[in-house]
C-alpha positions in Angstrom: -16.9 -22.6 -2.8 -20.2 -20.8 -2.8 -20.9 -17.2 -3.8 -22.1 -14.6 -1.3 -25.7 -14.8 -2.6 -25.4 -18.6 -2.8 -26.5 -18.6 -6.4 -23.1 -19.5 -7.8 -20.8 -22.3 -6.8 -17.3 -23.0 -8.2 -14.2 -25.1 -7.6 -10.9 -23.4 -7.0 -8.1 -25.1 -9.1 -5.3 -24.2 -6.7 -4.5 -22.5 -3.4 -2.4 -19.3 -3.5 0.4 -21.2 -1.7 0.5 -23.7 -4.6 0.3 -21.1 -7.4 3.4 -20.1 -9.3 3.2 -16.4 -10.1 5.4 -17.0 -13.1 2.6 -18.9 -14.8 0.1 -15.9 -14.5 0.0 -12.9 -16.8 -2.1 -10.8 -14.4 -4.3 -10.9 -11.4 -7.9 -9.5 -11.0 -9.0 -8.9 -7.4 -12.8 -8.5 -7.2 -14.6 -6.5 -4.6 -17.2 -7.4 -2.1 -16.4 -9.0 1.3 -13.8 -11.5 0.0 -10.8 -9.2 0.1 -11.5 -8.5 3.8 -11.2 -12.3 4.4 -8.3 -12.9 2.1 -6.1 -9.9 3.0 -4.5 -11.5 6.0 -3.5 -14.7 4.3 0.3 -14.6 4.1 0.2 -16.9 1.0 -2.0 -14.4 -0.9 0.2 -11.5 0.2 3.3 -13.3 -1.0 1.7 -14.2 -4.3 0.4 -10.7 -5.0 3.8 -9.2 -4.0 5.6 -11.5 -6.5 3.1 -10.6 -9.3 3.9 -6.9 -8.6 7.6 -7.6 -8.4 7.4 -9.1 -11.9 5.5 -5.9 -13.1 2.4 -7.9 -14.1 -1.0 -6.1 -14.1 -2.9 -6.2 -10.9 -6.5 -5.0 -11.2 -8.5 -4.4 -8.0 -12.0 -3.0 -7.8 -14.2 -1.9 -4.9 -12.7 -3.6 -1.7 -10.0 -5.3 -3.7 -7.3 -2.8 -2.8 -7.5 -4.1 0.8 -5.3 -7.0 -0.4 -2.8 -4.5 -1.9 -2.7 -2.6 1.5 -2.0 -5.8 3.4 0.6 -6.8 0.9 2.3 -3.4 1.4 2.0 -2.4 -2.2 0.3 1.0 -1.9 3.0 3.4 -0.6 3.5 6.1 -3.2 1.0 4.7 -5.6 -2.0 6.6 -7.0 -5.2 4.5 -6.5 -8.9 4.5 -6.0 -11.3 2.1 -4.3 -14.7 1.9 -2.7 -15.0 5.4 -1.2 -15.1 4.3 2.5 -11.6 2.8 2.0 -10.1 6.2 1.1 -8.6 6.6 4.6 -7.2 3.1 4.6 -5.4 3.7 1.3 -4.1 7.1 2.5 -2.9 5.7 5.8 -1.1 3.0 3.8 0.8 5.7 1.9 -1.3 5.7 -1.3 -2.4 8.9 -3.1 -6.2 8.5 -3.3 -7.9 9.7 -6.4 -11.7 9.7 -6.7 -12.0 8.5 -10.3 -13.8 5.6 -12.1 -10.4 4.0 -12.9 -6.9 4.8 -11.9 -3.8 3.3 -13.6 -0.5 3.6 -11.9 2.1 1.5 -13.7 0.9 -2.1 -13.3 -1.9 -1.3 -10.8 -5.4 -0.7 -12.1 -8.0 0.3 -9.5 -11.7 1.2 -9.6 -14.4 2.3 -7.1 -17.6 0.3 -7.6 -19.5 -1.9 -10.0 -20.8 1.2 -11.9 -17.1 1.7 -12.9 -16.7 -1.8 -14.3 -16.7 -0.6 -18.0 -13.6 1.5 -17.4 -12.1 -1.1 -15.1 -12.5 -3.8 -17.7 -11.3 -1.6 -20.5 -8.0 -0.7 -18.7 -7.6 -4.3 -17.6 -7.9 -5.6 -21.1 -5.5 -2.8 -22.3 -2.9 -4.0 -19.8 -3.4 -7.7 -20.8 -3.0 -6.7 -24.5 0.3 -5.0 -23.6 1.4 -8.2 -21.9 0.4 -10.2 -24.9 2.4 -7.8 -27.2 5.5 -8.2 -25.0 5.3 -12.0 -25.1 5.0 -12.2 -28.9 
């Protein structure tokens, strides 16, 4: 795969359909244009729903919540996102909050790259909680 700016390349280890949610502690969904492409993939929706069902942390920044919308995980949840997605989240039943980071149970959402320090802090806090439970 190649990054949007074509300055980074990487190899995916596994497709979503081949990934076992039980072997993951959390999921981080980045922003940008990728969520728009990935949100309609039924394997990704199934994977992310199973992660949520297991109560594992799901962190989504910028456009990342689009995947949560398509996976039907937003109803009744308080979330944030890239500001133009406010109507999408609201229409999908979420309570939109304009904040640098919003934590609602296992969902951690942020708006834009400027919010990354808070997003990373809360994601690490959630991972630490998972680590504590496993010990």
